[in-house]
TORVEXSE-574591 format. One line per 8 residues: number of its first residue (from 1); for each residue x, y, z of N, C-alpha, C, CB. Coordinates in steps of 0.05 Angstrom, whole numbers, plus 32768, in hexadecimal, padded with zeros to 4 digits. Glycine has a CB too. Example, Ala and Ser with C-alpha at 12.3 -4.5 7.8 and 13.67 -1.06 7.14 Angstrom:
<bapas>
1) 8108/7F8E/809C/80F6/7FA6/809C/8108/7FBE/809C/80E2/7FA7/80B5 | 8101/7FD3/808E/8111/7FEB/808F/8102/8001/809D/811A/7FF4/8072
</bapas>
This chain:
<bapas>
1) 7F1D/7F81/7F71/7F26/7F9D/7F73/7F2A/7FA4/7F90/7F12/7FB0/7F65 | 7F40/7FB2/7F96/7F46/7FB9/7FB2/7F36/7FD1/7FBC/7F63/7FBE/7FB5 | 7F36/7FD4/7FD6/7F29/7FEB/7FE2/7F3A/8004/7FE1/7F22/7FE4/7FFF | 7F54/8000/7FDE/7F67/8017/7FDE/7F79/8015/7FC7/7F77/8018/7FF9 | 7F83/802C/7FBE/7F97/802E/7FA9/7FAF/803C/7FB6/7F8D/803E/7F90 | 7FC6/8031/7FB3/7FDE/803E/7FBE/7FF5/803D/7FAA/7FE6/802F/7FD8 | 8007/8050/7FAF/801F/8052/7F9E/8037/8054/7FB2/801E/806A/7F8A | 804A/8042/7FAE/8062/8042/7FC0/8074/8059/7FB7/8070/8027/7FBE
9) 807B/806A/7FCA/808E/8080/7FC4/80AA/8077/7FBD/808E/8094/7FDA | 80B2/8060/7FC7/80CD/8055/7FC3/80D0/8048/7FA7/80D4/8042/7FD8 | 80BE/8036/7FA0/80C2/8027/7F87/80AF/8031/7F71/80BD/800A/7F8C | 809B/8041/7F78/8088/804C/7F64/8072/803A/7F5B/8098/8055/7F4D | 8071/8021/7F66/805D/800E/7F5D/8042/8016/7F69/8065/7FF2/7F65 | 802D/8014/7F59/8012/8018/7F63/8005/7FFD/7F66/8002/802A/7F4F | 7FF5/7FFA/7F7B/7FE6/7FE1/7F7F/7FCD/7FE6/7F8F/7FF8/7FCC/7F8D | 7FBA/7FD4/7F8B/7FA1/7FD5/7F9A/7FA4/7FC4/7FB3/7F89/7FCB/7F89
17) 7F96/7FCC/7FC8/7F97/7FBD/7FE1/7F7C/7FBC/7FEE/7FAC/7FC9/7FF4 | 7F75/7FA5/7FFA/7F5D/7FA4/800B/7F66/7FAC/8027/7F50/7F88/800A | 7F53/7FAD/803A/7F5A/7FB6/8055/7F70/7FA5/8062/7F41/7FB6/8066 | 7F6E/7F8A/805E/7F82/7F78/806A/7F9E/7F7E/805F/7F79/7F5B/8065 | 7F9F/7F81/8044/7FB9/7F87/8038/7FC4/7FA3/8040/7FB7/7F85/8019 | 7FB2/7FB6/8043/7FBA/7FD1/804C/7FC7/7FCF/8068/7FA1/7FE4/804D | 7FBA/7FC1/807A/7FC5/7FBE/8095/7FE0/7FB0/8094/7FB2/7FAE/80A7 | 7FE3/7F9B/8085/7FFC/7F8C/8082/8012/7F9E/8076/7FF8/7F73/8072
25) 800A/7FAD/8062/801E/7FBF/8055/8027/7FD5/8068/8012/7FCC/803C | 8015/7FDF/8078/801D/7FF3/808C/8030/7FE7/80A1/8005/7FFF/809A | 802C/7FCE/80A7/803D/7FC1/80BB/8058/7FB7/80B0/802E/7FA9/80C7 | 8057/7FAC/8098/806F/7F9F/808C/807C/7FAE/8075/8068/7F84/8083 | 806F/7FC2/806A/807A/7FD1/8054/806F/7FC9/8039/8098/7FCF/8054 | 8078/7FD6/8024/8070/7FD1/8009/8075/7FB4/8001/807F/7FE4/7FF5 | 8061/7FA7/7FF5/8065/7F8B/7FED/8079/7F87/7FD6/804A/7F7F/7FE5 | 8081/7F9D/7FC9/8094/7F9B/7FB3/80B0/7FA0/7FBD/808D/7FAF/7F9D
33) 80B4/7FB6/7FCD/80CF/7FBE/7FD5/80D4/7FC0/7FF3/80D6/7FD8/7FC8 | 80BF/7FBC/8003/80C0/7FBC/8020/80C3/7FD8/802C/80D6/7FAB/802A | 80C0/7FED/801C/80C2/8009/8026/80AA/800E/8039/80C2/801D/800F | 80AE/801F/804C/8099/8027/8060/8085/8038/8052/80A5/8035/8078 | 806B/8032/8056/8055/8042/804C/8045/804D/8064/8043/8032/8039 | 8039/8064/8061/8029/8070/8075/800B/806D/806D/8030/808D/807A | 7FF9/8071/8080/7FDC/8070/8079/7FD5/8083/8063/7FCB/8076/8091 | 7FE3/809A/8061/7FDD/80AE/804C/7FE2/80A3/8030/7FEE/80C7/8050
41) 7FF2/808E/802D/7FF8/8082/8013/7FE0/8073/8007/8010/806F/8015 | 7FCC/806D/8017/7FB5/805E/800E/7F9D/8070/8008/7FAD/8048/8023 | 7F94/806F/7FF0/7F7C/807F/7FE7/7F65/806C/7FE4/7F82/808E/7FCD | 7F4E/8072/7FF1/7F36/8061/7FEC/7F30/805E/7FCF/7F1E/806C/7FFC | 7F2A/8046/7FC6/7F26/8041/7FAA/7F09/803A/7FA4/7F38/802A/7FA1
</bapas>
């Protein structure tokens, strides 16, 4: 289970992320559609 729950505003997919994945997603974008996500998109889980 991930530390964070996020939902991509572009593609609507929800996914769990640990800290490492959260950092990578903020740097490279959504792993599904590559849309930019902000720190506000991640809710502690």
